[in-house]
C-alpha positions as CSV (number, residue, x, y, z in Angstrom):
1,X,0.0,-0.1,0.0
2,X,2.6,2.4,0.6
3,X,4.5,1.9,-2.4
4,X,0.9,3.1,-4.1
5,X,0.5,5.9,-2.1
6,X,4.0,7.0,-2.8
7,X,3.2,7.0,-6.5
8,X,-0.1,9.2,-6.5
9,X,-0.5,12.1,-8.1
10,X,-0.7,15.4,-5.9
11,X,-4.5,15.4,-6.2
12,X,-4.8,11.6,-5.7
13,X,-2.5,12.0,-2.5
14,X,-4.5,14.7,-1.4
15,X,-7.6,12.5,-1.3
16,X,-5.9,10.1,0.8
17,X,-4.5,12.6,3.0
18,X,-8.0,13.7,3.7
19,X,-9.2,10.2,4.3
20,X,-6.0,9.9,6.9
21,X,-7.4,13.4,8.4
22,X,-10.8,11.7,9.1
23,X,-9.4,8.5,10.8
24,X,-9.1,7.7,14.3
25,X,-6.2,9.5,15.7
26,X,-4.4,9.3,19.0
27,X,-2.4,11.4,21.1
28,X,-0.1,12.8,18.6
29,X,-2.0,13.7,15.6
30,X,0.3,12.3,13.1
31,X,-0.4,8.6,14.5
32,X,-3.2,7.5,12.8
33,X,-5.3,3.9,13.1
34,X,-4.4,1.8,10.3
35,X,-8.0,-0.2,10.1
36,X,-9.8,3.2,10.0
37,X,-7.3,4.8,7.4
38,X,-8.2,1.9,5.2
39,X,-12.0,2.1,5.8
40,X,-11.6,6.1,5.4
41,X,-10.0,5.4,1.9
42,X,-12.6,2.9,1.0
43,X,-15.3,5.4,2.0
44,X,-13.9,8.0,-0.5
45,X,-15.3,5.4,-3.2
46,X,-12.0,6.5,-4.8
47,X,-10.3,4.1,-7.2
48,X,-6.7,5.5,-6.6
49,X,-5.5,2.6,-4.4
50,X,-7.2,-0.7,-6.0
51,X,-9.1,-2.8,-4.2
52,X,-6.9,-5.6,-4.0
53,X,-4.5,-3.5,-2.2
54,X,-6.9,-2.2,0.2
55,X,-8.3,-5.7,0.8
56,X,-4.5,-7.2,1.3
57,X,-4.0,-4.3,3.7
58,X,-7.1,-5.5,5.8
59,X,-6.0,-9.1,5.9
60,X,-2.4,-8.2,7.0
61,X,-4.0,-6.1,9.9
62,X,-6.1,-9.0,10.9
63,X,-3.1,-11.2,11.1
64,X,-0.8,-9.0,13.2
65,X,-3.6,-7.7,15.8
66,X,-4.1,-10.1,18.5
67,X,-7.0,-8.0,20.1
68,X,-8.1,-4.6,19.8
69,X,-10.2,-3.0,22.7
70,X,-12.3,-0.1,21.8
71,X,-13.0,2.7,24.1
72,X,-15.7,5.4,23.9
73,X,-12.7,7.8,22.8
74,X,-11.1,5.6,20.4
75,X,-14.4,3.8,19.1
76,X,-12.6,3.4,15.5
77,X,-9.4,1.8,16.6
78,X,-8.5,-1.5,15.0
79,X,-5.5,-2.5,17.0
80,X,-2.5,-0.9,15.0
81,X,-1.4,2.8,14.4
82,X,0.4,4.4,11.8
83,X,2.7,7.4,11.1
84,X,0.9,9.6,8.7
85,X,2.0,13.2,8.8
86,X,-0.2,15.7,7.2
87,X,2.1,18.6,6.9
88,X,5.8,19.2,5.6
89,X,7.1,20.1,8.8
90,X,6.1,17.0,11.0
91,X,7.1,14.9,8.0
92,X,10.8,16.6,8.0
93,X,11.3,16.4,11.6
94,X,10.6,12.9,12.1
95,X,11.4,11.3,8.5
96,X,14.8,10.7,9.1
97,X,13.7,8.2,12.3
98,X,12.1,6.2,9.2
99,X,15.1,5.5,7.4
100,X,16.6,2.3,7.6
101,X,13.7,0.6,9.7
102,X,12.4,-3.0,8.4
103,X,9.1,-1.8,8.3
104,X,10.1,1.4,5.9
105,X,11.9,-1.0,3.6
106,X,9.2,-3.5,3.5
107,X,6.3,-1.1,2.9
108,X,8.0,2.1,1.2
109,X,5.9,3.8,3.9
110,X,8.5,6.8,4.2
111,X,8.0,7.6,0.5
112,X,4.2,7.3,1.2
113,X,4.4,9.6,4.1
114,X,6.3,12.0,2.3
115,X,3.6,11.9,-0.6
116,X,0.9,12.6,2.2
117,X,2.7,15.2,4.0
118,X,3.6,17.3,0.7
119,X,-0.2,17.2,-0.6
120,X,-2.6,17.4,2.6
121,X,-3.4,20.8,2.3
């Protein structure tokens, strides 16, 4: 999913950033519930991320989350948060921490985060 988001046009990346902004957030606004983000992307009815990629993301989520406990404050939480900075300042402050992570190498999430943060507004 990360490599697909990384390659989006600015207008499509803005659509994805809007979906991220609607997803369940946590203490830090740049951490978003991954499952709710996928649900928000699906709710856009946009085909910028193919449905098979979204379905694979949901399947992967269900395979790694052992248990998700929702509370009234986090009613849309599904058990896994993801860094989604929605401004270039936040991205530039923390992007270097993601360089070299196995997660980044496996998912290209750093490139996705860069595209989203650059086109969020």
